[in-house]
N, CA, C, O and the ligand as a Tripos MOL2 file, in Angstrom:
@<TRIPOS>MOLECULE
protein
  297   295    75     0     0
PROTEIN
NO_CHARGES

@<TRIPOS>ATOM
      1 N         -32.9810   33.7490    7.6970 N.3       1 MET1
      2 CA        -33.0560   32.9060    6.5930 C.3       1 MET1
      3 C         -31.6460   32.6510    5.9450 C.2       1 MET1
      4 O         -31.2360   31.5360    5.6200 O.2       1 MET1
      5 N         -31.0210   33.7260    5.8120 N.am      2 ILE2
      6 CA        -29.6710   33.5920    5.1710 C.3       2 ILE2
      7 C         -28.6970   32.9610    6.1520 C.2       2 ILE2
      8 O         -27.8400   32.1720    5.7550 O.2       2 ILE2
      9 N         -28.8230   33.3070    7.4550 N.am      3 SER3
     10 CA        -27.9340   32.7620    8.4690 C.3       3 SER3
     11 C         -28.1510   31.2610    8.7070 C.2       3 SER3
     12 O         -27.2120   30.5370    9.0370 O.2       3 SER3
     13 N         -29.3380   30.8250    8.5460 N.am      4 ILE4
     14 CA        -29.6350   29.4920    8.6340 C.3       4 ILE4
     15 C         -29.0220   28.6670    7.4620 C.2       4 ILE4
     16 O         -28.5110   27.5620    7.6450 O.2       4 ILE4
     17 N         -29.1040   29.2580    6.2770 N.am      5 ASP5
     18 CA        -28.5910   28.5550    5.0560 C.3       5 ASP5
     19 C         -27.0300   28.4880    5.2090 C.2       5 ASP5
     20 O         -26.3820   27.5030    4.8540 O.2       5 ASP5
     21 N         -26.4810   29.6100    5.7650 N.am      6 PHE6
     22 CA        -25.0120   29.6170    5.8380 C.3       6 PHE6
     23 C         -24.4560   28.5960    6.8330 C.2       6 PHE6
     24 O         -23.4410   27.9400    6.5980 O.2       6 PHE6
     25 N         -25.2520   28.4850    8.0770 N.am      7 SER7
     26 CA        -24.8360   27.4560    8.9880 C.3       7 SER7
     27 C         -24.9250   26.1160    8.5410 C.2       7 SER7
     28 O         -24.1060   25.2480    8.8440 O.2       7 SER7
     29 N         -25.9990   25.9310    7.7610 N.am      8 LEU8
     30 CA        -26.3110   24.5440    7.1060 C.3       8 LEU8
     31 C         -25.1660   24.2840    6.1040 C.2       8 LEU8
     32 O         -24.6630   23.1660    5.9980 O.2       8 LEU8
     33 N         -24.7900   25.2860    5.4140 N.am      9 THR9
     34 CA        -23.6860   24.9390    4.4120 C.3       9 THR9
     35 C         -22.3190   24.6960    5.0570 C.2       9 THR9
     36 O         -21.5140   23.8850    4.5980 O.2       9 THR9
     37 N         -22.0980   25.4470    6.1560 N.am     10 VAL10
     38 CA        -20.8490   25.1520    6.9660 C.3      10 VAL10
     39 C         -20.9460   23.6770    7.5760 C.2      10 VAL10
     40 O         -19.9560   22.9470    7.5160 O.2      10 VAL10
     41 N         -22.0320   23.2750    8.1130 N.am     11 ALA11
     42 CA        -22.2380   21.9680    8.7100 C.3      11 ALA11
     43 C         -22.0920   20.9890    7.5960 C.2      11 ALA11
     44 O         -21.3600   20.0140    7.7670 O.2      11 ALA11
     45 N         -22.7010   21.1530    6.5100 N.am     12 LEU12
     46 CA        -22.5150   20.1320    5.4230 C.3      12 LEU12
     47 C         -20.9860   20.0920    4.8930 C.2      12 LEU12
     48 O         -20.4660   19.0140    4.6090 O.2      12 LEU12
     49 N         -20.3870   21.1500    4.7910 N.am     13 PHE13
     50 CA        -19.0630   21.2390    4.3070 C.3      13 PHE13
     51 C         -18.1000   20.5280    5.4070 C.2      13 PHE13
     52 O         -17.1170   19.8780    5.0530 O.2      13 PHE13
     53 N         -18.4090   20.6800    6.5790 N.am     14 THR14
     54 CA        -17.6130   20.1630    7.7530 C.3      14 THR14
     55 C         -17.7990   18.5030    7.5710 C.2      14 THR14
     56 O         -16.8390   17.7340    7.5250 O.2      14 THR14
     57 N         -19.0820   18.1250    7.4840 N.am     15 ALA15
     58 CA        -19.4910   16.7960    7.4560 C.3      15 ALA15
     59 C         -18.7480   16.0280    6.2920 C.2      15 ALA15
     60 O         -18.1800   14.9510    6.4770 O.2      15 ALA15
     61 N         -18.8030   16.6730    5.0850 N.am     16 VAL16
     62 CA        -18.2630   16.0720    3.9000 C.3      16 VAL16
     63 C         -16.7610   16.1470    4.0100 C.2      16 VAL16
     64 O         -16.1530   15.1520    3.6150 O.2      16 VAL16
     65 N         -16.0790   17.1370    4.4680 N.am     17 SER17
     66 CA        -14.6080   17.1050    4.7800 C.3      17 SER17
     67 C         -14.2480   16.0530    5.6740 C.2      17 SER17
     68 O         -13.2670   15.3580    5.4120 O.2      17 SER17
     69 N         -14.9930   15.8380    6.7960 N.am     18 LEU18
     70 CA        -14.5530   14.7550    7.8290 C.3      18 LEU18
     71 C         -14.7980   13.4750    7.1580 C.2      18 LEU18
     72 O         -14.0110   12.5540    7.3730 O.2      18 LEU18
     73 N         -15.8250   13.3010    6.3490 N.am     19 GLY19
     74 CA        -16.1640   11.9750    5.8060 C.3      19 GLY19
     75 C         -14.9990   11.6470    4.7140 C.2      19 GLY19
     76 O         -14.5640   10.5010    4.6090 O.2      19 GLY19
     77 N         -14.5410   12.6710    3.9440 N.am     20 ALA20
     78 CA        -13.5430   12.4410    2.9940 C.3      20 ALA20
     79 C         -12.1340   12.0730    3.7230 C.2      20 ALA20
     80 O         -11.3440   11.2350    3.2890 O.2      20 ALA20
     81 N         -11.9780   12.7460    4.7560 N.am     21 LEU21
     82 CA        -10.7680   12.5320    5.5490 C.3      21 LEU21
     83 C         -10.7400   11.1310    6.0650 C.2      21 LEU21
     84 O          -9.7310   10.4280    5.9960 O.2      21 LEU21
     85 N         -11.9410   10.7200    6.6140 N.am     22 LEU22
     86 CA        -12.1310    9.2490    7.1660 C.3      22 LEU22
     87 C         -11.8280    8.1740    6.0790 C.2      22 LEU22
     88 O         -11.1220    7.1790    6.2430 O.2      22 LEU22
     89 N         -12.4500    8.5250    4.9950 N.am     23 VAL23
     90 CA        -12.2780    7.5080    3.9350 C.3      23 VAL23
     91 C         -10.7540    7.4590    3.4700 C.2      23 VAL23
     92 O         -10.2370    6.3660    3.2390 O.2      23 VAL23
     93 N         -10.0970    8.5450    3.3440 N.am     24 ILE24
     94 CA         -8.7120    8.5460    2.9410 C.3      24 ILE24
     95 C          -7.8130    7.8290    4.0120 C.2      24 ILE24
     96 O          -6.8850    7.0960    3.6710 O.2      24 ILE24
     97 N          -8.1370    8.0800    5.3380 N.am     25 TRP25
     98 CA         -7.4730    7.5610    6.5200 C.3      25 TRP25
     99 C          -7.6230    6.0230    6.4400 C.2      25 TRP25
    100 O          -6.6380    5.2860    6.4870 O.2      25 TRP25
    101 N          -8.8570    5.5750    6.3210 N.am     26 VAL26
    102 CA         -9.0800    4.0030    6.3800 C.3      26 VAL26
    103 C          -8.4020    3.4940    5.1310 C.2      26 VAL26
    104 O          -7.7600    2.4510    5.2450 O.2      26 VAL26
    105 N          -8.4610    4.1230    3.8850 N.am     27 PHE27
    106 CA         -7.9040    3.4890    2.6670 C.3      27 PHE27
    107 C          -6.4030    3.3990    2.8770 C.2      27 PHE27
    108 O          -5.8410    2.3320    2.6320 O.2      27 PHE27
    109 N          -5.6810    4.5020    3.3380 N.am     28 SER28
    110 CA         -4.3470    4.4070    3.5590 C.3      28 SER28
    111 C          -3.8890    3.3390    4.6770 C.2      28 SER28
    112 O          -2.8570    2.6720    4.6040 O.2      28 SER28
    113 N          -4.7050    3.2950    5.5860 N.am     29 ARG29
    114 CA         -4.4030    2.3170    6.7790 C.3      29 ARG29
    115 C          -4.4820    0.9060    6.1350 C.2      29 ARG29
    116 O          -3.6450    0.0410    6.3910 O.2      29 ARG29
    117 N          -5.5180    0.7140    5.2930 N.am     30 LYS30
    118 CA         -5.6250   -0.6840    4.7690 C.3      30 LYS30
    119 C          -4.5080   -0.9940    3.8850 C.2      30 LYS30
    120 O          -4.0190   -2.1230    3.9030 O.2      30 LYS30
    121 N          -4.0130    0.0250    3.0230 N.am     31 GLN31
    122 CA         -2.7120   -0.3610    2.1300 C.3      31 GLN31
    123 C          -1.5900   -0.5640    3.0920 C.2      31 GLN31
    124 O          -0.8050   -1.4730    2.8230 O.2      31 GLN31
    125 N          -1.3920    0.1400    4.1710 N.am     32 LYS32
    126 CA         -0.3420   -0.0660    5.0540 C.3      32 LYS32
    127 C          -0.4300   -1.4360    5.6450 C.2      32 LYS32
    128 O           0.5730   -2.1480    5.7080 O.2      32 LYS32
    129 N          -1.6020   -1.8300    6.0800 N.am     33 ASP33
    130 CA         -1.7490   -3.2850    6.6380 C.3      33 ASP33
    131 C          -1.4420   -4.2450    5.6470 C.2      33 ASP33
    132 O          -0.9860   -5.3180    6.0420 O.2      33 ASP33
    133 N          -1.6210   -4.0480    4.3180 N.am     34 LYS34
    134 CA         -1.5090   -4.9200    3.2820 C.3      34 LYS34
    135 C           0.0690   -5.0850    3.1130 C.2      34 LYS34
    136 O           0.6470   -6.1680    3.0190 O.2      34 LYS34
    137 N           0.6250   -3.9130    3.0920 N.am     35 GLU35
    138 CA          2.1760   -3.9500    2.9980 C.3      35 GLU35
    139 C           2.9000   -4.8050    4.1200 C.2      35 GLU35
    140 O           3.8020   -5.6130    3.8980 O.2      35 GLU35
    141 N           2.3710   -4.5050    5.3380 N.am     36 LEU36
    142 CA          2.8880   -5.1700    6.4260 C.3      36 LEU36
    143 C           2.6410   -6.6880    6.5220 C.2      36 LEU36
    144 O           3.4030   -7.4350    7.1370 O.2      36 LEU36
    145 N           1.5810   -7.0820    5.9080 N.am     37 SER37
    146 CA          1.1220   -8.5420    6.0470 C.3      37 SER37
    147 C           1.8370   -9.3060    4.8780 C.2      37 SER37
    148 O           1.6270  -10.5110    4.7430 O.2      37 SER37
    149 N           2.6430   -8.6590    4.0640 N.am     38 LEU38
    150 CA          3.3750   -9.3550    2.9680 C.3      38 LEU38
    151 C           4.3860  -10.2850    3.5850 C.2      38 LEU38
    152 O           5.2350   -9.8860    4.3830 O.2      38 LEU38
    153 N           4.2670  -11.5810    3.1800 N.am     39 ASN39
    154 CA          5.1170  -12.5330    3.7130 C.3      39 ASN39
    155 C           6.6390  -12.3230    3.3810 C.2      39 ASN39
    156 O           6.9550  -12.2980    2.1910 O.2      39 ASN39
    157 N           7.5390  -12.1810    4.2820 N.am     40 PRO40
    158 CA          8.9200  -11.9360    4.0470 C.3      40 PRO40
    159 C           9.6160  -13.1180    3.2060 C.2      40 PRO40
    160 O          10.6750  -12.9240    2.6110 O.2      40 PRO40
    161 N           8.9590  -14.3400    3.1970 N.am     41 ALA41
    162 CA          9.4240  -15.3680    2.2970 C.3      41 ALA41
    163 C           9.4010  -15.0950    0.8860 C.2      41 ALA41
    164 O          10.2200  -15.6430    0.1480 O.2      41 ALA41
    165 N           8.5230  -14.2820    0.4370 N.am     42 PHE42
    166 CA          8.3310  -13.8450   -0.9180 C.3      42 PHE42
    167 C           9.1620  -12.7280   -1.4250 C.2      42 PHE42
    168 O           9.1640  -12.4050   -2.6130 O.2      42 PHE42
    169 N           9.9070  -12.1070   -0.4580 N.am     43 ILE43
    170 CA         10.8500  -11.1220   -0.8160 C.3      43 ILE43
    171 C          12.2110  -11.6470   -1.1930 C.2      43 ILE43
    172 O          12.8880  -12.3080   -0.4050 O.2      43 ILE43
    173 N          12.5940  -11.3430   -2.4000 N.am     44 TRP44
    174 CA         13.9370  -12.0140   -2.8650 C.3      44 TRP44
    175 C          14.9700  -10.8970   -2.9290 C.2      44 TRP44
    176 O          14.6560   -9.7240   -3.1320 O.2      44 TRP44
    177 N          16.1390  -11.2940   -2.7570 N.am     45 PHE45
    178 CA         17.3880  -10.3410   -2.8680 C.3      45 PHE45
    179 C          18.2740  -10.9770   -3.8570 C.2      45 PHE45
    180 O          18.6670  -12.1290   -3.6730 O.2      45 PHE45
    181 N          18.6210  -10.2790   -4.9210 N.am     46 CYS46
    182 CA         19.5240  -10.7900   -5.9530 C.3      46 CYS46
    183 C          20.8600  -10.5160   -5.4770 C.2      46 CYS46
    184 O          21.2310   -9.4080   -5.0880 O.2      46 CYS46
    185 N          21.6370  -11.6520   -5.5230 N.am     47 SER47
    186 CA         23.0930  -11.5680   -5.1080 C.3      47 SER47
    187 C          24.0160  -11.0350   -6.2320 C.2      47 SER47
    188 O          25.2090  -10.7990   -6.0410 O.2      47 SER47
    189 N          23.3930  -10.8630   -7.4000 N.am     48 VAL48
    190 CA         24.2560  -10.4320   -8.5350 C.3      48 VAL48
    191 C          24.1440   -8.9060   -8.6450 C.2      48 VAL48
    192 O          25.1590   -8.2090   -8.6760 O.2      48 VAL48
    193 N          22.9890   -8.4210   -8.7000 N.am     49 CYS49
    194 CA         22.7410   -6.9740   -8.9380 C.3      49 CYS49
    195 C          22.2500   -6.3730   -7.7600 C.2      49 CYS49
    196 O          21.9960   -5.1720   -7.8420 O.2      49 CYS49
    197 N          22.0380   -7.0100   -6.5560 N.am     50 THR50
    198 CA         21.6480   -6.4660   -5.2690 C.3      50 THR50
    199 C          20.1720   -5.7860   -5.5200 C.2      50 THR50
    200 O          19.8860   -4.7280   -4.9580 O.2      50 THR50
    201 N          19.3390   -6.3920   -6.3130 N.am     51 TYR51
    202 CA         17.9110   -5.9590   -6.4950 C.3      51 TYR51
    203 C          16.8880   -6.6790   -5.6120 C.2      51 TYR51
    204 O          16.9110   -7.9050   -5.5100 O.2      51 TYR51
    205 N          16.0640   -5.9800   -5.0240 N.am     52 ASN52
    206 CA         15.1190   -6.5710   -4.2200 C.3      52 ASN52
    207 C          13.7590   -6.6580   -4.9120 C.2      52 ASN52
    208 O          13.2390   -5.6580   -5.4080 O.2      52 ASN52
    209 N          13.2010   -7.8410   -4.9360 N.am     53 TYR53
    210 CA         11.9360   -8.0590   -5.6650 C.3      53 TYR53
    211 C          11.0260   -9.0460   -5.0370 C.2      53 TYR53
    212 O          11.4670   -9.8480   -4.2140 O.2      53 TYR53
    213 N           9.7660   -9.0270   -5.3880 N.am     54 VAL54
    214 CA          8.7030  -10.0410   -4.7770 C.3      54 VAL54
    215 C           8.3500  -10.9690   -5.8000 C.2      54 VAL54
    216 O           8.0850  -10.6190   -6.9510 O.2      54 VAL54
    217 N           8.3410  -12.2660   -5.3530 N.am     55 ASN55
    218 CA          8.0240  -13.3830   -6.2090 C.3      55 ASN55
    219 C           7.2820  -14.3940   -5.2970 C.2      55 ASN55
    220 O           7.8590  -15.0650   -4.4410 O.2      55 ASN55
    221 N           5.9550  -14.4460   -5.5520 N.am     56 THR56
    222 CA          5.0370  -15.2410   -4.7100 C.3      56 THR56
    223 C           4.8220  -16.7160   -5.2400 C.2      56 THR56
    224 O           4.2260  -17.5770   -4.5930 O.2      56 THR56
    225 N           5.3830  -16.9090   -6.5030 N.am     57 LYS57
    226 CA          5.1740  -18.1790   -7.1420 C.3      57 LYS57
    227 C           6.2580  -19.1580   -6.8010 C.2      57 LYS57
    228 O           5.9370  -20.3190   -6.5500 O.2      57 LYS57
    229 N           7.4770  -18.7990   -6.7710 N.am     58 GLU58
    230 CA          8.5690  -19.7720   -6.4360 C.3      58 GLU58
    231 C           8.9040  -19.5750   -4.8290 C.2      58 GLU58
    232 O           8.7130  -18.5530   -4.1700 O.2      58 GLU58
    233 N           9.4540  -20.8290   -4.3800 N.am     59 ASP59
    234 CA          9.8530  -20.7760   -2.9410 C.3      59 ASP59
    235 C          11.2360  -21.2130   -2.7670 C.2      59 ASP59
    236 O          11.7510  -21.0790   -1.6570 O.2      59 ASP59
    237 N          11.9520  -21.7610   -3.8140 N.am     60 LYS60
    238 CA         13.3460  -22.1570   -3.6240 C.3      60 LYS60
    239 C          14.2610  -21.4260   -4.6170 C.2      60 LYS60
    240 O          15.3040  -20.9230   -4.1980 O.2      60 LYS60
    241 N          13.9420  -21.3480   -5.8280 N.am     61 ILE61
    242 CA         14.8770  -20.6570   -6.7980 C.3      61 ILE61
    243 C          13.8990  -19.8410   -7.6440 C.2      61 ILE61
    244 O          12.8280  -20.2790   -8.0650 O.2      61 ILE61
    245 N          14.4340  -18.4610   -7.8760 N.am     62 SER62
    246 CA         13.5670  -17.5320   -8.7100 C.3      62 SER62
    247 C          14.5980  -16.7720   -9.6120 C.2      62 SER62
    248 O          15.7950  -16.6580   -9.3500 O.2      62 SER62
    249 N          14.0060  -16.3080  -10.6320 N.am     63 VAL63
    250 CA         14.7870  -15.4550  -11.5480 C.3      63 VAL63
    251 C          14.7780  -14.0280  -11.2750 C.2      63 VAL63
    252 O          13.6650  -13.5330  -11.0950 O.2      63 VAL63
    253 N          15.7750  -13.2790  -11.2080 N.am     64 CYS64
    254 CA         15.7650  -11.9250  -10.9620 C.3      64 CYS64
    255 C          15.1420  -11.2170  -12.1670 C.2      64 CYS64
    256 O          15.5670  -11.4860  -13.2910 O.2      64 CYS64
    257 N          14.1960  -10.3590  -12.0030 N.am     65 PRO65
    258 CA         13.5620   -9.6020  -13.1480 C.3      65 PRO65
    259 C          14.4100   -8.5450  -13.7270 C.2      65 PRO65
    260 O          14.1600   -8.0270  -14.8160 O.2      65 PRO65
    261 N          15.4900   -8.2080  -12.9330 N.am     66 ARG66
    262 CA         16.3690   -7.2030  -13.6230 C.3      66 ARG66
    263 C          17.5010   -7.6540  -14.3480 C.2      66 ARG66
    264 O          17.7450   -7.1310  -15.4350 O.2      66 ARG66
    265 N          18.3140   -8.6620  -13.8410 N.am     67 CYS67
    266 CA         19.5150   -9.2080  -14.6680 C.3      67 CYS67
    267 C          19.3210  -10.6020  -15.0790 C.2      67 CYS67
    268 O          20.1750  -11.1630  -15.7650 O.2      67 CYS67
    269 N          18.0940  -11.2810  -14.6470 N.am     68 GLY68
    270 CA         17.9380  -12.6570  -15.1980 C.3      68 GLY68
    271 C          18.6800  -13.7770  -14.4410 C.2      68 GLY68
    272 O          18.5700  -14.9380  -14.8360 O.2      68 GLY68
    273 N          19.3330  -13.5080  -13.5070 N.am     69 SER69
    274 CA         20.0910  -14.4830  -12.8420 C.3      69 SER69
    275 C          19.2740  -15.3170  -11.8050 C.2      69 SER69
    276 O          18.3150  -14.8000  -11.2330 O.2      69 SER69
    277 N          19.6320  -16.5410  -11.5730 N.am     70 TYR70
    278 CA         18.9740  -17.3550  -10.6610 C.3      70 TYR70
    279 C          19.3790  -17.0700   -9.2260 C.2      70 TYR70
    280 O          20.5600  -16.8990   -8.9240 O.2      70 TYR70
    281 N          18.3550  -17.0190   -8.3130 N.am     71 ASN71
    282 CA         18.6720  -16.7410   -6.9290 C.3      71 ASN71
    283 C          18.0390  -17.9820   -6.1430 C.2      71 ASN71
    284 O          16.9470  -18.4750   -6.4230 O.2      71 ASN71
    285 N          18.8320  -18.3850   -5.1850 N.am     72 LYS72
    286 CA         18.4960  -19.5050   -4.3290 C.3      72 LYS72
    287 C          18.1520  -18.9780   -2.9430 C.2      72 LYS72
    288 O          18.8390  -18.1100   -2.4060 O.2      72 LYS72
    289 N          16.9790  -19.5660   -2.3200 N.am     73 LYS73
    290 CA         16.7520  -19.1770   -1.0090 C.3      73 LYS73
    291 C          17.4920  -20.0740   -0.0270 C.2      73 LYS73
    292 O          17.5650  -21.3010   -0.0830 O.2      73 LYS73
    293 N          18.0550  -19.2260    0.9220 N.am     74 GLU74
    294 CA         18.8360  -19.9110    1.8610 C.3      74 GLU74
    295 C          18.0350  -20.5040    3.0100 C.2      74 GLU74
    296 O          18.6060  -21.1310    3.9020 O.2      74 GLU74
    297 ZN         19.6450   -9.3450  -10.3700 Zn       75 ZN75
@<TRIPOS>BOND
     1     1     2 1
     2     2     3 1
     3     3     4 2
     4     3     5 am
     5     5     6 1
     6     6     7 1
     7     7     8 2
     8     7     9 am
     9     9    10 1
    10    10    11 1
    11    11    12 2
    12    11    13 am
    13    13    14 1
    14    14    15 1
    15    15    16 2
    16    15    17 am
    17    17    18 1
    18    18    19 1
    19    19    20 2
    20    19    21 am
    21    21    22 1
    22    22    23 1
    23    23    24 2
    24    23    25 am
    25    25    26 1
    26    26    27 1
    27    27    28 2
    28    27    29 am
    29    29    30 1
    30    30    31 1
    31    31    32 2
    32    31    33 am
    33    33    34 1
    34    34    35 1
    35    35    36 2
    36    35    37 am
    37    37    38 1
    38    38    39 1
    39    39    40 2
    40    39    41 am
    41    41    42 1
    42    42    43 1
    43    43    44 2
    44    43    45 am
    45    45    46 1
    46    46    47 1
    47    47    48 2
    48    47    49 am
    49    49    50 1
    50    50    51 1
    51    51    52 2
    52    51    53 am
    53    53    54 1
    54    54    55 1
    55    55    56 2
    56    55    57 am
    57    57    58 1
    58    58    59 1
    59    59    60 2
    60    59    61 am
    61    61    62 1
    62    62    63 1
    63    63    64 2
    64    63    65 am
    65    65    66 1
    66    66    67 1
    67    67    68 2
    68    67    69 am
    69    69    70 1
    70    70    71 1
    71    71    72 2
    72    71    73 am
    73    73    74 1
    74    74    75 1
    75    75    76 2
    76    75    77 am
    77    77    78 1
    78    78    79 1
    79    79    80 2
    80    79    81 am
    81    81    82 1
    82    82    83 1
    83    83    84 2
    84    83    85 am
    85    85    86 1
    86    86    87 1
    87    87    88 2
    88    87    89 am
    89    89    90 1
    90    90    91 1
    91    91    92 2
    92    91    93 am
    93    93    94 1
    94    94    95 1
    95    95    96 2
    96    95    97 am
    97    97    98 1
    98    98    99 1
    99    99   100 2
   100    99   101 am
   101   101   102 1
   102   102   103 1
   103   103   104 2
   104   103   105 am
   105   105   106 1
   106   106   107 1
   107   107   108 2
   108   107   109 am
   109   109   110 1
   110   110   111 1
   111   111   112 2
   112   111   113 am
   113   113   114 1
   114   114   115 1
   115   115   116 2
   116   115   117 am
   117   117   118 1
   118   118   119 1
   119   119   120 2
   120   119   121 am
   121   121   122 1
   122   122   123 1
   123   123   124 2
   124   123   125 am
   125   125   126 1
   126   126   127 1
   127   127   128 2
   128   127   129 am
   129   129   130 1
   130   130   131 1
   131   131   132 2
   132   131   133 am
   133   133   134 1
   134   134   135 1
   135   135   136 2
   136   135   137 am
   137   137   138 1
   138   138   139 1
   139   139   140 2
   140   139   141 am
   141   141   142 1
   142   142   143 1
   143   143   144 2
   144   143   145 am
   145   145   146 1
   146   146   147 1
   147   147   148 2
   148   147   149 am
   149   149   150 1
   150   150   151 1
   151   151   152 2
   152   151   153 am
   153   153   154 1
   154   154   155 1
   155   155   156 2
   156   155   157 am
   157   157   158 1
   158   158   159 1
   159   159   160 2
   160   159   161 am
   161   161   162 1
   162   162   163 1
   163   163   164 2
   164   163   165 am
   165   165   166 1
   166   166   167 1
   167   167   168 2
   168   167   169 am
   169   169   170 1
   170   170   171 1
   171   171   172 2
   172   171   173 am
   173   173   174 1
   174   174   175 1
   175   175   176 2
   176   175   177 am
   177   177   178 1
   178   178   179 1
   179   179   180 2
   180   179   181 am
   181   181   182 1
   182   182   183 1
   183   183   184 2
   184   183   185 am
   185   185   186 1
   186   186   187 1
   187   187   188 2
   188   187   189 am
   189   189   190 1
   190   190   191 1
   191   191   192 2
   192   191   193 am
   193   193   194 1
   194   194   195 1
   195   195   196 2
   196   195   197 am
   197   197   198 1
   198   198   199 1
   199   199   200 2
   200   199   201 am
   201   201   202 1
   202   202   203 1
   203   203   204 2
   204   203   205 am
   205   205   206 1
   206   206   207 1
   207   207   208 2
   208   207   209 am
   209   209   210 1
   210   210   211 1
   211   211   212 2
   212   211   213 am
   213   213   214 1
   214   214   215 1
   215   215   216 2
   216   215   217 am
   217   217   218 1
   218   218   219 1
   219   219   220 2
   220   219   221 am
   221   221   222 1
   222   222   223 1
   223   223   224 2
   224   223   225 am
   225   225   226 1
   226   226   227 1
   227   227   228 2
   228   227   229 am
   229   229   230 1
   230   230   231 1
   231   231   232 2
   232   231   233 am
   233   233   234 1
   234   234   235 1
   235   235   236 2
   236   235   237 am
   237   237   238 1
   238   238   239 1
   239   239   240 2
   240   239   241 am
   241   241   242 1
   242   242   243 1
   243   243   244 2
   244   243   245 am
   245   245   246 1
   246   246   247 1
   247   247   248 2
   248   247   249 am
   249   249   250 1
   250   250   251 1
   251   251   252 2
   252   251   253 am
   253   253   254 1
   254   254   255 1
   255   255   256 2
   256   255   257 am
   257   257   258 1
   258   258   259 1
   259   259   260 2
   260   259   261 am
   261   261   262 1
   262   262   263 1
   263   263   264 2
   264   263   265 am
   265   265   266 1
   266   266   267 1
   267   267   268 2
   268   267   269 am
   269   269   270 1
   270   270   271 1
   271   271   272 2
   272   271   273 am
   273   273   274 1
   274   274   275 1
   275   275   276 2
   276   275   277 am
   277   277   278 1
   278   278   279 1
   279   279   280 2
   280   279   281 am
   281   281   282 1
   282   282   283 1
   283   283   284 2
   284   283   285 am
   285   285   286 1
   286   286   287 1
   287   287   288 2
   288   287   289 am
   289   289   290 1
   290   290   291 1
   291   291   292 2
   292   291   293 am
   293   293   294 1
   294   294   295 1
   295   295   296 2
@<TRIPOS>SUBSTRUCTURE
     1 MET1         2 RESIDUE 1 A MET
     2 ILE2         6 RESIDUE 1 A ILE
     3 SER3        10 RESIDUE 1 A SER
     4 ILE4        14 RESIDUE 1 A ILE
     5 ASP5        18 RESIDUE 1 A ASP
     6 PHE6        22 RESIDUE 1 A PHE
     7 SER7        26 RESIDUE 1 A SER
     8 LEU8        30 RESIDUE 1 A LEU
     9 THR9        34 RESIDUE 1 A THR
    10 VAL10       38 RESIDUE 1 A VAL
    11 ALA11       42 RESIDUE 1 A ALA
    12 LEU12       46 RESIDUE 1 A LEU
    13 PHE13       50 RESIDUE 1 A PHE
    14 THR14       54 RESIDUE 1 A THR
    15 ALA15       58 RESIDUE 1 A ALA
    16 VAL16       62 RESIDUE 1 A VAL
    17 SER17       66 RESIDUE 1 A SER
    18 LEU18       70 RESIDUE 1 A LEU
    19 GLY19       74 RESIDUE 1 A GLY
    20 ALA20       78 RESIDUE 1 A ALA
    21 LEU21       82 RESIDUE 1 A LEU
    22 LEU22       86 RESIDUE 1 A LEU
    23 VAL23       90 RESIDUE 1 A VAL
    24 ILE24       94 RESIDUE 1 A ILE
    25 TRP25       98 RESIDUE 1 A TRP
    26 VAL26      102 RESIDUE 1 A VAL
    27 PHE27      106 RESIDUE 1 A PHE
    28 SER28      110 RESIDUE 1 A SER
    29 ARG29      114 RESIDUE 1 A ARG
    30 LYS30      118 RESIDUE 1 A LYS
    31 GLN31      122 RESIDUE 1 A GLN
    32 LYS32      126 RESIDUE 1 A LYS
    33 ASP33      130 RESIDUE 1 A ASP
    34 LYS34      134 RESIDUE 1 A LYS
    35 GLU35      138 RESIDUE 1 A GLU
    36 LEU36      142 RESIDUE 1 A LEU
    37 SER37      146 RESIDUE 1 A SER
    38 LEU38      150 RESIDUE 1 A LEU
    39 ASN39      154 RESIDUE 1 A ASN
    40 PRO40      158 RESIDUE 1 A PRO
    41 ALA41      162 RESIDUE 1 A ALA
    42 PHE42      166 RESIDUE 1 A PHE
    43 ILE43      170 RESIDUE 1 A ILE
    44 TRP44      174 RESIDUE 1 A TRP
    45 PHE45      178 RESIDUE 1 A PHE
    46 CYS46      182 RESIDUE 1 A CYS
    47 SER47      186 RESIDUE 1 A SER
    48 VAL48      190 RESIDUE 1 A VAL
    49 CYS49      194 RESIDUE 1 A CYS
    50 THR50      198 RESIDUE 1 A THR
    51 TYR51      202 RESIDUE 1 A TYR
    52 ASN52      206 RESIDUE 1 A ASN
    53 TYR53      210 RESIDUE 1 A TYR
    54 VAL54      214 RESIDUE 1 A VAL
    55 ASN55      218 RESIDUE 1 A ASN
    56 THR56      222 RESIDUE 1 A THR
    57 LYS57      226 RESIDUE 1 A LYS
    58 GLU58      230 RESIDUE 1 A GLU
    59 ASP59      234 RESIDUE 1 A ASP
    60 LYS60      238 RESIDUE 1 A LYS
    61 ILE61      242 RESIDUE 1 A ILE
    62 SER62      246 RESIDUE 1 A SER
    63 VAL63      250 RESIDUE 1 A VAL
    64 CYS64      254 RESIDUE 1 A CYS
    65 PRO65      258 RESIDUE 1 A PRO
    66 ARG66      262 RESIDUE 1 A ARG
    67 CYS67      266 RESIDUE 1 A CYS
    68 GLY68      270 RESIDUE 1 A GLY
    69 SER69      274 RESIDUE 1 A SER
    70 TYR70      278 RESIDUE 1 A TYR
    71 ASN71      282 RESIDUE 1 A ASN
    72 LYS72      286 RESIDUE 1 A LYS
    73 LYS73      290 RESIDUE 1 A LYS
    74 GLU74      294 RESIDUE 1 A GLU
    75 ZN75       297 GROUP 0 **** ****
């Protein structure tokens, strides 16, 4: 009776641990894919303060969020 309960507990613990690991793995993989799918056209480099930032609204000229200077896409 006790040994059955113990093995059941171990089985449940293993299943829950594996499930949690799977969820964490899938979640982190999705975030990685999201980062990789980011369009490089939206990544801006400030020529004044050398700050990298993301702006998806503008495509030709955008304002640097750090120093406020205008940057032009080449
Ligand atoms: Zn700047």
